[in-house]
C-alpha positions as CSV (number, residue, x, y, z in Angstrom):
1,M,13.1,-12.6,1.0
2,N,11.6,-10.0,-1.3
3,I,7.9,-9.4,-1.0
4,Y,5.7,-7.8,-3.7
5,Q,2.4,-6.5,-2.3
6,L,0.0,-6.9,-5.2
7,F,-3.4,-5.3,-4.8
8,V,-5.4,-7.4,-7.2
9,R,-8.2,-4.8,-7.8
10,T,-5.8,-2.2,-9.2
11,F,-2.8,-4.4,-10.4
12,G,-4.5,-5.5,-13.6
13,N,-7.0,-2.7,-14.2
14,K,-6.5,-1.4,-17.7
15,N,-9.0,1.4,-17.6
16,T,-7.4,4.7,-18.7
17,A,-10.4,7.0,-18.1
18,P,-11.9,6.3,-14.7
19,L,-14.6,8.4,-13.2
20,F,-14.5,10.0,-9.8
21,D,-16.4,7.7,-7.4
22,G,-17.1,5.4,-10.3
23,D,-18.5,1.9,-9.9
24,K,-17.0,-1.3,-11.3
25,S,-18.7,-1.0,-14.7
26,Q,-17.4,2.5,-15.1
27,N,-13.9,2.2,-13.7
28,G,-13.0,-1.4,-14.2
29,C,-11.3,-3.9,-11.9
30,G,-8.3,-6.1,-12.0
31,T,-8.7,-9.8,-11.8
32,F,-6.7,-12.9,-11.1
33,A,-6.4,-13.5,-14.8
34,N,-4.3,-10.3,-15.1
35,I,-1.7,-12.0,-12.9
36,N,-0.6,-13.9,-16.0
37,D,2.6,-15.7,-16.9
38,N,4.1,-12.5,-18.3
39,A,3.4,-10.7,-15.0
40,L,4.8,-13.5,-12.9
41,E,7.9,-13.9,-15.1
42,S,8.6,-10.2,-14.8
43,L,8.1,-10.2,-11.0
44,K,10.5,-13.2,-10.8
45,A,13.1,-11.4,-12.9
46,L,12.6,-8.3,-10.7
47,G,13.8,-10.4,-7.8
48,I,10.5,-11.1,-6.1
49,T,10.3,-14.3,-4.0
50,H,6.9,-13.8,-2.3
51,I,3.7,-12.2,-3.5
52,W,1.3,-10.7,-1.0
53,L,-2.1,-10.9,-2.7
54,T,-4.0,-8.1,-1.0
55,G,-7.8,-7.8,-0.9
56,V,-8.7,-11.3,-2.0
57,I,-11.1,-12.4,0.8
58,R,-14.7,-11.3,0.2
59,H,-15.3,-8.0,2.0
60,S,-17.9,-5.2,2.2
61,S,-18.7,-3.7,-1.2
62,M,-21.5,-1.7,-2.8
63,T,-21.3,-4.1,-5.8
64,A,-23.9,-6.8,-5.7
65,Y,-23.9,-10.2,-7.3
66,P,-27.5,-11.3,-6.9
67,E,-27.0,-14.4,-9.0
68,L,-24.5,-15.5,-6.3
69,G,-26.7,-14.5,-3.4
70,I,-24.3,-11.6,-2.6
71,K,-26.0,-8.4,-1.8
72,S,-24.4,-4.9,-1.8
73,T,-23.5,-3.8,1.7
74,N,-25.2,-0.8,3.1
75,P,-23.5,2.4,2.0
76,Q,-23.8,3.8,5.5
77,I,-21.3,1.3,6.7
78,T,-19.2,0.9,3.6
79,K,-16.1,2.8,2.7
80,G,-16.1,3.6,-1.0
81,K,-17.9,1.9,-3.8
82,A,-15.5,-1.1,-3.8
83,G,-15.4,-1.3,0.0
84,S,-12.6,-1.9,2.4
85,P,-10.6,-5.1,2.0
86,Y,-10.2,-5.1,5.8
87,S,-14.0,-5.2,6.4
88,I,-14.5,-8.9,5.9
89,M,-17.9,-10.3,4.8
90,D,-16.9,-13.9,4.5
91,Y,-13.6,-15.4,5.7
92,Y,-14.1,-18.5,3.6
93,D,-14.8,-16.7,0.3
94,I,-13.1,-14.9,-2.5
95,D,-14.1,-11.4,-3.6
96,P,-16.1,-11.9,-6.8
97,D,-14.8,-8.6,-8.2
98,L,-11.5,-10.4,-8.8
99,A,-12.8,-13.2,-11.0
100,V,-13.5,-13.3,-14.7
101,N,-16.4,-15.6,-13.9
102,P,-17.5,-14.7,-10.3
103,Q,-19.2,-18.1,-10.1
104,N,-15.8,-19.7,-10.3
105,R,-13.9,-17.2,-8.1
106,M,-12.4,-19.8,-5.8
107,E,-11.1,-21.9,-8.7
108,E,-9.6,-18.8,-10.3
109,F,-7.9,-18.0,-7.1
110,E,-6.5,-21.5,-6.7
111,E,-5.3,-21.4,-10.4
112,T,-3.4,-18.2,-9.5
113,L,-1.8,-19.8,-6.5
114,N,-0.6,-22.6,-8.8
115,R,0.7,-20.2,-11.4
116,I,2.7,-18.4,-8.8
117,H,4.1,-21.6,-7.3
118,E,5.0,-22.9,-10.7
119,K,7.2,-19.8,-11.1
120,G,9.0,-20.6,-7.9
121,M,7.4,-17.9,-5.7
122,K,5.3,-18.1,-2.6
123,V,2.0,-16.6,-1.7
124,I,0.9,-14.5,1.3
125,I,-2.6,-13.3,1.9
126,D,-4.1,-11.0,4.5
127,F,-5.5,-12.5,7.7
128,I,-7.8,-10.0,9.5
129,P,-8.3,-11.3,13.0
130,N,-9.4,-8.3,15.0
131,H,-12.6,-7.2,13.2
132,L,-15.1,-8.1,10.5
133,A,-17.8,-6.3,8.6
134,R,-21.0,-5.2,10.4
135,E,-23.1,-7.1,7.9
136,Y,-20.9,-10.2,8.0
137,K,-22.5,-13.4,6.7
138,S,-20.7,-16.3,5.4
139,L,-22.0,-18.0,2.3
140,N,-19.1,-20.3,1.8
141,K,-18.2,-21.6,5.2
142,P,-17.8,-25.4,5.7
143,Y,-21.0,-27.0,6.7
144,D,-19.8,-27.8,10.3
145,V,-18.6,-24.2,11.0
146,E,-20.8,-22.0,13.2
147,E,-21.5,-18.4,12.1
148,F,-19.9,-15.6,14.1
149,G,-22.2,-14.5,16.9
150,E,-24.7,-17.3,16.2
151,Y,-24.8,-18.4,19.9
152,D,-23.8,-15.1,21.5
153,N,-25.5,-13.8,24.6
154,K,-26.4,-10.3,23.4
155,N,-27.7,-9.2,26.7
156,V,-24.2,-8.7,28.2
157,V,-21.3,-6.5,27.3
158,F,-18.9,-9.4,27.6
159,A,-19.0,-13.2,27.8
160,K,-15.9,-15.4,27.3
161,D,-17.4,-17.4,24.5
162,N,-19.3,-14.6,22.8
163,N,-17.7,-13.7,19.4
164,F,-18.6,-10.0,19.7
165,Y,-18.8,-7.3,22.4
166,Y,-22.3,-5.7,22.8
167,C,-23.9,-2.5,24.1
168,P,-27.0,-4.1,25.5
169,N,-30.4,-2.5,24.9
170,Q,-28.7,0.3,22.7
171,E,-29.1,0.8,19.0
172,F,-26.1,1.4,16.8
173,V,-25.9,5.1,15.8
174,I,-24.5,5.8,12.3
175,P,-21.8,8.5,12.4
176,T,-22.8,11.8,10.9
177,A,-21.0,14.9,9.6
178,N,-21.9,18.5,9.3
179,S,-20.9,18.9,5.7
180,Q,-22.0,17.5,2.4
181,Q,-18.4,17.3,1.4
182,P,-15.6,14.9,2.3
183,I,-14.0,15.7,5.6
184,A,-10.4,16.5,4.9
185,T,-8.0,16.0,7.8
186,T,-4.2,15.4,7.6
187,V,-1.9,13.9,5.0
188,T,-2.1,10.6,6.9
189,E,-5.8,10.5,7.1
190,L,-8.7,11.5,4.9
191,V,-12.2,10.5,5.9
192,E,-15.3,10.8,3.8
193,V,-18.9,9.9,4.7
194,P,-19.9,8.0,1.6
195,W,-23.6,7.9,2.2
196,L,-23.9,11.7,2.1
197,R,-23.9,11.3,-1.7
198,Q,-26.8,8.9,-1.6
199,A,-30.2,10.5,-2.4
200,Q,-32.2,8.1,-0.3
201,P,-29.8,5.8,1.5
202,P,-31.3,2.7,3.1
203,Q,-31.3,3.0,6.9
204,Y,-28.8,0.6,8.5
205,Q,-30.0,-0.9,11.8
206,E,-28.2,-2.8,14.4
207,F,-29.6,-3.8,17.8
208,P,-28.0,-4.3,20.1
209,A,-25.0,-2.3,18.9
210,K,-21.6,-4.1,18.7
211,A,-18.3,-2.5,19.7
212,S,-16.4,-1.1,16.7
213,G,-13.2,-2.5,15.3
214,N,-10.8,0.0,16.9
215,D,-11.9,-0.8,20.4
216,V,-14.7,1.8,20.7
217,F,-17.1,0.2,23.2
218,S,-19.9,2.6,22.5
219,P,-23.0,2.5,20.2
220,R,-21.8,5.9,18.8
221,P,-18.5,5.6,16.9
222,S,-17.3,8.7,15.1
223,V,-16.5,9.0,11.4
224,N,-12.8,8.7,12.3
225,D,-13.4,5.3,14.0
226,W,-13.6,2.0,12.2
227,Y,-17.3,2.3,12.2
228,D,-17.7,-0.2,9.3
229,A,-16.3,-3.1,11.3
230,V,-17.0,-4.8,14.6
231,K,-14.5,-6.0,17.2
232,L,-14.0,-9.7,17.7
233,N,-13.9,-11.1,21.3
234,Y,-10.9,-13.2,22.2
235,G,-11.8,-13.6,25.8
236,V,-10.5,-10.2,27.1
237,D,-12.9,-8.1,29.2
238,Y,-11.9,-4.6,28.2
239,Q,-14.4,-3.0,30.5
240,N,-13.0,-4.7,33.6
241,N,-9.3,-3.9,33.5
242,H,-8.7,-6.0,30.4
243,T,-9.2,-9.2,32.4
244,K,-8.2,-12.3,30.5
245,H,-10.5,-15.3,30.5
246,F,-8.3,-18.0,28.9
247,D,-8.8,-20.8,31.5
248,T,-10.5,-22.7,28.6
249,I,-10.0,-21.8,25.0
250,P,-12.5,-19.1,23.9
251,N,-14.8,-19.9,21.0
252,T,-13.3,-17.2,18.8
253,W,-9.9,-18.8,19.0
254,Y,-11.1,-22.0,17.4
255,K,-13.0,-20.1,14.7
256,M,-9.9,-18.0,13.7
257,L,-7.5,-21.0,13.7
258,N,-9.9,-22.8,11.5
259,I,-9.8,-20.0,9.0
260,M,-6.0,-20.0,8.8
261,Q,-6.0,-23.7,8.3
262,Y,-8.6,-23.4,5.6
263,W,-6.4,-21.1,3.5
264,C,-3.3,-23.1,4.1
265,E,-5.1,-26.1,2.9
266,K,-5.8,-24.2,-0.3
267,G,-2.1,-23.7,-0.8
268,V,-1.5,-20.3,0.8
269,D,2.1,-20.1,2.2
270,G,1.5,-17.5,4.9
271,F,-0.3,-14.5,6.2
272,R,0.3,-10.8,6.7
273,V,-1.7,-10.4,9.9
274,D,-3.7,-7.1,10.0
275,M,-3.4,-5.3,13.4
276,A,-1.9,-8.3,15.1
277,E,-1.2,-6.3,18.3
278,M,-5.0,-5.8,18.8
279,V,-5.4,-9.5,19.4
280,P,-3.9,-11.0,22.7
281,V,-0.5,-12.5,22.3
282,E,-1.7,-15.6,24.0
283,F,-3.9,-16.4,21.0
284,W,-0.9,-16.1,18.7
285,R,1.2,-18.4,20.9
286,W,-1.5,-21.0,20.8
287,S,-2.7,-20.6,17.2
288,I,0.7,-20.4,15.5
289,N,1.8,-23.5,17.4
290,E,-1.4,-25.3,16.3
291,L,-1.1,-24.1,12.7
292,R,2.5,-25.2,12.4
293,E,1.8,-28.7,13.4
294,E,0.5,-29.1,9.9
295,Y,1.6,-26.1,7.9
296,D,4.9,-24.3,7.6
297,A,3.2,-20.9,7.4
298,I,5.0,-17.6,7.2
299,M,3.6,-15.2,9.8
300,I,4.0,-11.4,9.4
301,A,2.6,-9.1,12.1
302,E,1.4,-5.6,11.4
303,I,2.4,-4.1,14.7
304,Y,3.2,-0.5,15.8
305,Q,4.2,-0.9,19.5
306,P,7.9,-1.6,19.9
307,H,7.6,-2.7,23.5
308,L,5.5,-5.7,22.2
309,Y,8.0,-6.7,19.5
310,K,9.9,-9.4,21.4
311,E,6.7,-10.8,22.9
312,Y,5.1,-11.3,19.4
313,V,8.3,-12.8,18.0
314,N,8.4,-15.2,20.9
315,A,4.8,-16.1,20.2
316,G,5.8,-17.4,16.7
317,F,5.7,-14.5,14.3
318,D,8.6,-14.6,11.8
319,Y,8.6,-10.9,11.0
320,L,7.2,-7.7,12.2
321,Y,6.3,-4.4,10.5
322,D,9.1,-1.8,10.9
323,K,6.9,1.2,10.6
324,V,7.6,3.2,13.7
325,G,11.3,2.6,13.5
326,L,13.0,2.8,10.1
327,Y,10.1,3.9,8.0
328,N,9.2,6.8,10.2
329,T,12.9,7.8,10.6
330,L,13.4,7.9,6.8
331,E,10.2,9.7,6.3
332,N,11.3,12.3,8.8
333,I,14.7,12.7,7.1
334,Y,12.9,13.5,3.8
335,R,9.9,15.5,5.0
336,Y,11.2,17.3,8.1
337,G,15.0,17.5,7.8
338,Q,15.8,15.0,10.5
339,R,19.5,14.1,10.6
340,A,20.7,10.9,8.8
341,D,22.6,9.7,11.8
342,T,19.4,9.2,13.7
343,I,19.1,6.0,11.8
344,T,21.5,4.6,14.4
345,N,18.7,4.9,16.9
346,V,16.6,2.5,14.8
347,W,18.9,-0.6,15.0
348,N,20.0,0.3,18.5
349,S,16.5,0.3,19.9
350,L,15.6,-3.1,18.4
351,Q,17.9,-4.9,20.8
352,G,18.8,-7.7,18.4
353,L,15.5,-8.0,16.6
354,G,16.6,-6.2,13.4
355,D,16.5,-9.4,11.3
356,A,12.9,-10.0,12.4
357,M,11.7,-6.7,10.9
358,L,9.9,-6.4,7.6
359,R,11.3,-3.2,5.9
360,F,9.3,-1.2,3.3
361,M,8.9,2.3,2.0
362,E,5.4,1.8,0.6
363,N,2.3,-0.2,1.3
364,H,-1.4,0.4,1.0
365,D,-1.5,2.4,4.2
366,E,1.4,4.8,3.4
367,V,1.8,7.7,1.1
368,R,3.4,7.0,-2.3
369,L,7.1,8.0,-2.5
370,A,6.5,9.8,-5.8
371,S,3.5,11.7,-4.5
372,R,3.8,15.4,-3.6
373,H,3.0,14.5,0.0
374,F,6.3,12.6,0.3
375,V,9.2,13.3,-2.0
376,G,7.4,14.1,-5.3
377,D,10.1,12.3,-7.2
378,A,10.5,8.6,-7.1
379,L,14.2,8.7,-8.1
380,K,15.0,11.0,-5.1
381,A,13.4,8.5,-2.8
382,L,16.0,5.7,-3.8
383,P,18.3,6.4,-0.8
384,A,15.5,5.5,1.5
385,V,14.7,2.4,-0.5
386,A,18.4,1.3,-0.4
387,M,18.6,1.9,3.3
388,A,15.5,-0.2,3.9
389,A,16.6,-3.0,1.6
390,L,20.2,-3.3,2.8
391,M,20.1,-2.7,6.6
392,N,19.3,-6.2,7.8
393,R,18.7,-9.8,6.8
394,G,14.9,-9.5,7.2
395,P,12.5,-9.3,4.3
396,F,12.1,-6.2,2.1
397,M,8.8,-5.3,0.5
398,I,7.7,-3.1,-2.3
399,Y,4.1,-2.1,-3.2
400,N,2.8,-2.6,-6.7
401,G,3.4,0.5,-8.7
402,Q,6.3,1.6,-6.5
403,E,8.8,0.3,-9.1
404,S,7.0,2.3,-11.8
405,G,6.9,5.6,-9.9
406,E,3.2,5.6,-9.1
407,D,2.3,8.9,-7.5
408,A,-1.5,8.5,-6.7
409,E,-2.2,11.9,-8.0
410,G,-5.8,13.2,-7.7
411,A,-8.9,12.2,-5.8
412,V,-10.7,9.0,-7.0
413,G,-13.6,8.9,-4.5
414,F,-13.8,7.9,-0.9
415,S,-10.0,8.1,-0.4
416,G,-9.6,11.6,-1.6
417,D,-6.3,13.2,-2.9
418,D,-4.1,11.9,-0.1
419,G,-1.1,10.5,-2.0
420,R,-2.3,6.9,-1.6
421,T,-3.6,4.5,-4.2
422,S,-7.2,4.0,-2.9
423,I,-8.0,0.6,-1.5
424,F,-11.7,1.6,-1.2
425,D,-12.5,2.6,-4.8
426,Y,-12.4,1.2,-8.2
427,A,-9.1,2.9,-9.0
428,V,-6.3,2.7,-11.5
429,M,-2.5,3.1,-11.4
430,P,-1.5,5.1,-14.6
431,K,2.2,4.8,-14.0
432,H,2.0,1.1,-13.3
433,Q,-0.1,0.7,-16.5
434,K,3.0,1.7,-18.5
435,W,4.8,-1.4,-17.1
436,M,1.7,-3.5,-17.6
437,A,1.7,-2.5,-21.3
438,G,-1.7,-4.1,-21.9
439,G,-0.8,-7.3,-20.3
440,K,2.8,-7.8,-21.6
441,F,4.3,-6.6,-18.3
442,D,7.5,-5.7,-20.1
443,G,7.7,-2.0,-19.4
444,S,7.6,-1.3,-23.1
445,E,5.6,1.9,-22.5
446,F,8.0,3.2,-19.8
447,T,9.4,6.7,-19.9
448,D,13.2,7.0,-19.6
449,E,12.8,8.1,-16.0
450,Q,10.6,5.1,-15.2
451,R,13.1,2.7,-16.9
452,K,15.9,4.1,-14.7
453,L,13.7,3.7,-11.6
454,Y,12.7,0.1,-12.5
455,D,16.2,-0.9,-13.3
456,F,17.3,0.3,-9.8
457,Y,14.7,-1.8,-8.1
458,K,15.7,-4.8,-10.2
459,K,19.3,-4.4,-9.3
460,I,18.8,-3.9,-5.6
461,L,16.2,-6.7,-5.2
462,N,18.4,-9.2,-7.1
463,F,21.5,-8.1,-5.2
464,R,19.7,-8.8,-1.9
465,L,19.2,-12.4,-3.1
466,T,22.7,-13.1,-4.3
467,S,24.8,-11.2,-1.8
468,D,25.8,-13.3,1.2
469,A,26.8,-10.2,3.0
470,I,23.2,-8.9,2.7
471,N,21.1,-12.1,3.2
472,K,23.3,-13.8,5.7
473,G,25.7,-11.2,7.0
474,A,26.1,-9.0,10.0
475,F,25.6,-5.2,10.3
476,Y,28.1,-2.7,11.6
477,D,27.2,1.0,12.0
478,L,30.0,3.4,11.1
479,M,28.5,6.6,12.3
480,W,30.2,6.7,15.7
481,V,33.7,6.6,14.0
482,N,32.7,9.3,11.4
483,P,31.9,12.4,13.3
484,W,30.9,15.8,11.7
485,Y,34.4,17.3,11.9
486,S,36.1,14.6,9.9
487,N,35.2,15.2,6.2
488,F,31.9,13.5,6.8
489,D,28.4,15.0,7.0
490,P,26.1,13.0,9.3
491,Q,23.3,15.5,8.7
492,Y,22.9,13.8,5.3
493,V,25.2,10.9,5.0
494,Y,24.8,7.4,6.5
495,A,27.5,4.7,6.3
496,F,27.5,1.0,7.4
497,L,29.1,-2.3,6.8
498,R,27.6,-5.7,5.9
499,Y,29.8,-8.7,5.9
500,F,29.8,-12.5,5.8
501,N,33.1,-14.4,5.5
502,N,35.0,-12.7,2.7
503,D,31.9,-10.9,1.3
504,R,32.5,-7.4,2.6
505,L,30.4,-4.4,1.7
506,L,30.6,-0.7,2.6
507,V,27.3,1.1,2.0
508,V,27.3,4.9,2.0
509,I,24.1,6.9,1.3
510,N,23.7,10.6,0.7
511,F,20.1,11.8,1.6
512,N,20.7,15.3,0.4
513,Q,18.4,15.8,-2.6
514,N,20.2,18.8,-4.1
515,E,23.9,18.7,-3.1
516,S,26.8,16.4,-3.5
517,R,28.9,15.3,-0.5
518,Y,32.6,14.6,-0.3
519,C,33.3,11.9,2.3
520,E,36.2,10.2,3.9
521,V,34.6,7.1,5.4
522,K,36.6,5.7,8.2
523,I,36.3,2.1,9.4
524,A,37.1,1.3,13.0
525,E,40.0,-1.0,13.8
526,D,37.7,-3.5,15.5
527,A,35.5,-3.6,12.5
528,M,38.5,-4.4,10.3
529,G,39.0,-7.5,12.5
530,Y,35.4,-8.5,11.9
531,L,35.9,-8.0,8.2
532,G,39.0,-10.1,8.1
533,L,41.1,-7.3,6.7
534,Q,44.7,-7.8,7.7
535,L,47.7,-5.6,6.9
536,A,49.9,-7.3,4.3
537,A,53.6,-7.1,4.7
538,H,54.1,-6.4,1.0
539,S,51.3,-4.0,0.3
540,S,48.4,-2.1,2.0
541,Q,46.9,-0.7,-1.2
542,L,43.5,-2.1,-2.0
543,T,40.6,-1.5,-4.4
544,A,37.0,-1.1,-3.5
545,T,34.6,-1.8,-6.4
546,D,31.0,-0.3,-6.7
547,V,28.8,-3.4,-7.2
548,F,26.5,-1.6,-9.6
549,T,28.7,0.9,-11.6
550,K,31.9,-1.1,-11.3
551,E,33.7,2.2,-10.3
552,K,36.9,1.5,-8.5
553,I,38.2,3.4,-5.5
554,E,41.7,3.0,-4.3
555,Y,42.3,3.0,-0.5
556,N,45.1,2.4,1.9
557,L,44.4,-0.4,4.4
558,S,46.7,1.2,7.0
559,E,44.7,4.4,6.8
560,L,41.2,3.0,7.0
561,S,40.7,4.0,10.6
562,T,42.3,7.5,10.2
563,R,41.7,8.9,6.7
564,G,39.3,6.2,5.5
565,I,38.0,5.7,1.9
566,A,37.5,9.0,0.0
567,M,34.6,9.3,-2.3
568,N,32.2,11.8,-3.8
569,L,28.5,11.2,-3.5
570,E,26.1,12.9,-5.9
571,P,22.7,14.2,-4.7
572,C,20.7,11.1,-3.6
573,G,23.9,9.1,-4.3
574,I,24.2,5.5,-3.2
575,K,27.5,3.6,-3.1
576,I,27.7,-0.1,-2.4
577,L,31.4,-0.9,-2.4
578,K,32.8,-4.4,-2.3
579,L,35.9,-4.4,-0.1
């Protein structure tokens, strides 16, 4: 499974001269129509099997559509002009920004689903179960669906069937800052108070105050909190030792299951679940079981607590984010000089769950590989990409623009110059536009460097689909049999096997960005048994072939566990050898 995260707002945006903090009319916005046959055929050829359409459900935004009854959300509780796609305004509606004709936004979304399905790919969308926008109001919900909070008892902090948590008799206090400029923090976080640029901002009022989305049970969240969103109540009393009230199904559970069923009925094939770990696992066990009585939905959990992995897999999730494991390890190798052999700790810590992990090197939350905040050169990041793509049988994901070397250079508004493509602003992806080529999606405007990068992604993604060793096979770590003193440099080089029947692969990766490495990669005797390599009476000379370059390396079968296979790895070199 190869997933392409497609952020609709930026994917098709052809504007080449956006303004800082510009609105939709100034900066443009991609639409479903931009996901045309050319785009889909190119994505299919790239090796994509699943498209994650990001930001499609209607969310907070400063762009109004009065003809549709859609008001702009208050700038005091909106992140950026375009708003956060994770601050949902209506779970049953499509963001009108993404339609050529906003009146027909649902039809245009459904047409896009059909186009993707006709090309043989599946569609995943975001499901945001933990929080919704402070000004949430559904205009498109089915007639028999109750509004969130419609029957809440607002005089108590918690009640099992309340949809929200409250701060009784206390008014919500809008976060403030001491500066009229964006508040710059770390590379991983840049916060801005958008209303500070408003001459006379309308005063947002909320009484009683609701708990904020990141579990702040106070009427005074900070600018670093998810102040634009409110926490949904799944029957957990956080103020009283996280007591669970699941004796009967809480009201919110029914509401959220109904939403998933609604989108599955539209033809959506699955969900990337935002902050799944902030919702009780009991809900997932119940809701996924209920959902799959009717729909074979793919469920991917954004989760960052490894001790919860097994529990969420057992609850029904197909795949989990591998952020704190492989992603963070690879990031540390590049940015902080961590040893390559620490990758061993990743698979070792997963205790057999490696195939359930979704691997990636970019998404909307992470710094672009090509940005100065990470590598600064997309081609030098390819060893990390190869490692993430080839380690296990689980899915691999790339983020739109990654294959074109998007670097997210410069500040565009709320998001600041943080190495990410903004999800809060009407932004563009200049490098991606060279692949888009005005709607041809043929890369005809690529530079030579971009073409080289794109070709690598195309090779590695398609190889994942066609290689039994990768998509069906087992994994064998070779680092323990290749210590430092044996013509092998574990500071920079990582080696492993993937194998299924007679499809045998040796993968060797050099993470050193500036220096080549000579290696003699040994394969343990027990691994040779797994591989089905047997000494022949007449000959022990064999040939390993690089699956991409077709380079051939001779080796002696009888010396695999002693001398190994000798090779030279150029800086950022990757060898995938068929044994």
